[in-house]
C-alpha positions as a Markdown table, in Angstrom:
| # | Residue | x | y | z |
|---|---|---|---|---|
| 1 | Unk | -21.6 | 1.2 | 15.3 |
| 2 | Unk | -21.1 | 4.0 | 12.6 |
| 3 | Unk | -22.1 | 1.7 | 9.9 |
| 4 | Unk | -25.5 | 0.4 | 11.5 |
| 5 | Unk | -26.6 | 4.0 | 12.5 |
| 6 | Unk | -25.9 | 5.2 | 8.6 |
| 7 | Unk | -27.7 | 2.2 | 7.9 |
| 8 | Unk | -30.3 | 2.7 | 10.0 |
| 9 | Unk | -30.8 | 6.5 | 9.0 |
| 10 | Unk | -31.0 | 6.4 | 5.2 |
| 11 | Unk | -33.0 | 2.2 | 5.4 |
| 12 | Unk | -35.5 | 4.2 | 7.4 |
| 13 | Unk | -36.2 | 7.2 | 5.2 |
| 14 | Unk | -36.6 | 4.9 | 1.7 |
| 15 | Unk | -39.1 | 3.2 | 4.2 |
| 16 | Unk | -41.3 | 6.5 | 4.5 |
| 17 | Unk | -41.0 | 7.0 | 0.9 |
| 18 | Unk | -41.4 | 3.3 | 0.7 |
| 19 | Unk | -44.8 | 4.1 | 2.7 |
| 20 | Unk | -45.7 | 6.9 | 0.8 |
| 21 | Unk | -45.2 | 5.8 | -2.4 |
| 22 | Unk | -47.3 | 2.4 | -1.9 |
| 23 | Unk | -49.6 | 4.0 | -0.2 |
| 24 | Unk | -49.8 | 6.5 | -3.5 |
| 25 | Unk | -49.7 | 3.4 | -5.8 |
| 26 | Unk | -52.8 | 1.5 | -4.3 |
| 27 | Unk | -54.4 | 4.8 | -4.3 |
| 28 | Unk | -53.7 | 5.5 | -7.8 |
| 29 | Unk | -55.6 | 2.5 | -8.8 |
| 30 | Unk | -58.9 | 2.9 | -6.2 |
| 31 | Unk | -59.2 | 6.3 | -7.9 |
| 32 | Unk | -58.9 | 6.0 | -10.9 |
| 33 | Unk | -55.3 | 8.8 | -11.4 |
| 34 | Unk | -52.1 | 10.2 | -9.0 |
| 35 | Unk | -50.0 | 6.7 | -10.2 |
| 36 | Unk | -47.1 | 9.5 | -11.7 |
| 37 | Unk | -47.4 | 10.6 | -7.8 |
| 38 | Unk | -46.9 | 7.1 | -7.1 |
| 39 | Unk | -43.9 | 6.9 | -9.7 |
| 40 | Unk | -42.2 | 10.0 | -7.9 |
| 41 | Unk | -42.3 | 9.1 | -4.3 |
| 42 | Unk | -41.2 | 5.1 | -5.4 |
| 43 | Unk | -38.3 | 7.0 | -7.5 |
| 44 | Unk | -37.5 | 8.6 | -4.7 |
| 45 | Unk | -38.0 | 5.5 | -2.1 |
| 46 | Unk | -34.7 | 3.1 | -4.5 |
| 47 | Unk | -32.8 | 5.8 | -4.7 |
| 48 | Unk | -32.5 | 6.2 | -0.7 |
| 49 | Unk | -32.1 | 3.0 | -0.6 |
| 50 | Unk | -29.7 | 2.9 | -3.3 |
| 51 | Unk | -27.6 | 5.3 | -0.9 |
| 52 | Unk | -28.3 | 2.4 | 1.9 |
| 53 | Unk | -26.5 | -0.5 | -0.2 |
| 54 | Unk | -23.0 | 0.5 | 1.2 |
| 55 | Unk | -23.1 | 0.6 | 4.8 |
| 56 | Unk | -26.1 | -2.5 | 4.6 |
| 57 | Unk | -22.7 | -4.7 | 2.6 |
| 58 | Unk | -20.6 | -3.1 | 5.7 |
| 59 | Unk | -23.1 | -4.1 | 8.1 |
| 60 | Unk | -23.8 | -7.8 | 6.3 |
| 61 | Unk | -25.6 | -10.6 | 8.5 |
| 62 | Unk | -29.5 | -9.7 | 9.0 |
| 63 | Unk | -29.3 | -6.4 | 7.7 |
| 64 | Unk | -28.0 | -7.3 | 4.5 |
| 65 | Unk | -31.0 | -9.9 | 3.4 |
| 66 | Unk | -33.7 | -7.4 | 4.4 |
| 67 | Unk | -32.5 | -4.7 | 3.1 |
| 68 | Unk | -31.7 | -7.3 | 0.0 |
| 69 | Unk | -35.9 | -8.1 | 0.1 |
| 70 | Unk | -36.8 | -4.2 | 0.7 |
| 71 | Unk | -34.6 | -2.9 | -1.8 |
| 72 | Unk | -36.2 | -6.0 | -4.5 |
| 73 | Unk | -39.9 | -4.9 | -3.0 |
| 74 | Unk | -39.0 | -1.2 | -4.1 |
| 75 | Unk | -38.0 | -2.1 | -7.1 |
| 76 | Unk | -40.5 | -4.3 | -8.3 |
| 77 | Unk | -43.4 | -1.4 | -7.4 |
| 78 | Unk | -41.1 | 1.5 | -8.9 |
| 79 | Unk | -40.8 | -0.9 | -12.3 |
| 80 | Unk | -44.7 | -1.4 | -11.8 |
| 81 | Unk | -46.0 | 1.4 | -11.2 |
| 82 | Unk | -44.0 | 3.2 | -14.3 |
| 83 | Unk | -45.4 | -0.4 | -16.4 |
| 84 | Unk | -49.0 | 1.3 | -15.5 |
| 85 | Unk | -48.4 | 4.7 | -15.9 |
| 86 | Unk | -47.0 | 4.3 | -19.2 |
| 87 | Unk | -50.1 | 2.0 | -20.5 |
| 88 | Unk | -53.1 | 3.4 | -18.6 |
| 89 | Unk | -52.9 | 6.1 | -17.2 |
| 90 | Unk | -50.2 | 8.3 | -19.2 |
| 91 | Unk | -49.9 | 10.7 | -16.4 |
| 92 | Unk | -46.7 | 13.0 | -17.1 |
| 93 | Unk | -44.3 | 12.7 | -14.6 |
| 94 | Unk | -43.5 | 15.1 | -11.5 |
| 95 | Unk | -40.4 | 16.6 | -10.9 |
| 96 | Unk | -39.1 | 15.2 | -7.1 |
| 97 | Unk | -38.7 | 18.9 | -5.6 |
| 98 | Unk | -42.5 | 19.0 | -5.8 |
| 99 | Unk | -43.0 | 15.6 | -3.3 |
| 100 | Unk | -44.2 | 17.3 | -0.2 |
| 101 | Unk | -41.0 | 16.7 | 2.4 |
| 102 | Unk | -41.6 | 13.7 | 5.2 |
| 103 | Unk | -42.5 | 14.2 | 7.9 |
| 104 | Unk | -42.9 | 11.8 | 11.6 |
| 105 | Unk | -46.3 | 10.0 | 9.8 |
| 106 | Unk | -45.0 | 8.6 | 7.0 |
| 107 | Unk | -42.2 | 6.1 | 8.4 |
| 108 | Unk | -45.2 | 3.8 | 9.8 |
| 109 | Unk | -49.2 | 3.4 | 7.6 |
| 110 | Unk | -51.2 | 4.8 | 10.0 |
| 111 | Unk | -54.3 | 1.9 | 11.2 |
| 112 | Unk | -57.2 | 3.1 | 13.4 |
| 113 | Unk | -57.3 | 1.6 | 16.3 |
| 114 | Unk | -60.2 | 3.0 | 17.7 |
| 115 | Unk | -62.7 | -0.8 | 17.6 |
| 116 | Unk | -60.0 | -2.5 | 19.0 |
| 117 | Unk | -59.6 | -0.3 | 22.3 |
| 118 | Unk | -63.3 | 0.5 | 22.8 |
| 119 | Unk | -64.5 | -3.6 | 22.1 |
| 120 | Unk | -65.4 | -5.0 | 24.7 |
| 121 | Unk | -62.4 | -7.9 | 26.2 |
| 122 | Unk | -64.0 | -11.8 | 25.8 |
| 123 | Unk | -62.8 | -12.1 | 29.9 |
| 124 | Unk | -65.0 | -9.1 | 30.9 |
| 125 | Unk | -68.4 | -11.3 | 30.8 |
| 126 | Unk | -66.1 | -14.1 | 32.9 |
| 127 | Unk | -64.8 | -11.3 | 35.7 |
| 128 | Unk | -68.2 | -9.6 | 36.0 |
| 129 | Unk | -68.8 | -11.6 | 39.0 |
| 130 | Unk | -65.5 | -12.5 | 40.9 |
| 131 | Unk | -65.3 | -10.0 | 44.6 |
| 132 | Unk | -62.2 | -9.2 | 45.1 |
| 133 | Unk | -60.5 | -10.4 | 48.5 |
| 134 | Unk | -60.8 | -6.9 | 49.6 |
| 135 | Unk | -64.3 | -5.4 | 49.1 |
| 136 | Unk | -65.2 | -9.6 | 51.2 |
| 137 | Unk | -63.4 | -8.2 | 53.8 |
| 138 | Unk | -65.3 | -5.0 | 54.0 |
| 139 | Unk | -68.6 | -6.6 | 53.1 |
| 140 | Unk | -67.6 | -9.2 | 55.9 |
| 141 | Unk | -67.0 | -6.4 | 58.3 |
| 142 | Unk | -70.2 | -4.0 | 57.3 |
| 143 | Unk | -72.0 | -7.3 | 57.9 |
| 144 | Unk | -70.3 | -7.6 | 61.7 |
| 145 | Unk | -71.2 | -3.6 | 62.3 |
| 146 | Unk | -74.8 | -3.6 | 60.7 |
| 147 | Unk | -75.8 | -7.0 | 63.9 |
| 148 | Unk | -74.5 | -5.0 | 66.1 |
| 149 | Unk | -76.6 | -1.7 | 65.6 |
| 150 | Unk | -79.5 | -4.5 | 64.6 |
């Protein structure tokens, strides 16, 4: 149990830096600057994955398989970002101490959902004309009351 808890604490911290690094990499490609920050984030990410490696090996099975894939992705992105920074961007190295600390929103890539939340469901059109049974009973009761009045 301690291995699983230790694994998750190290793994999710590494994942937070993965999200920061991969997001910074994409924005650096778009903006044409900032690749040095992506390299710094990915360096920390690989360090955190290295710290989690012993826990993943102790857990084995699907934990190790997932860890191995994510660790390889992080190493590949770090190598690519470092290479791009050396060949294209020529930006100075950012000290790891100057990076912003991780906060809870860095554990996941945030995607705006307002459009999806505000969209009308397809079934609305079909159900628009359906009258619930309780309302039908009340309609019949109102109809009877109105007939006795008239």
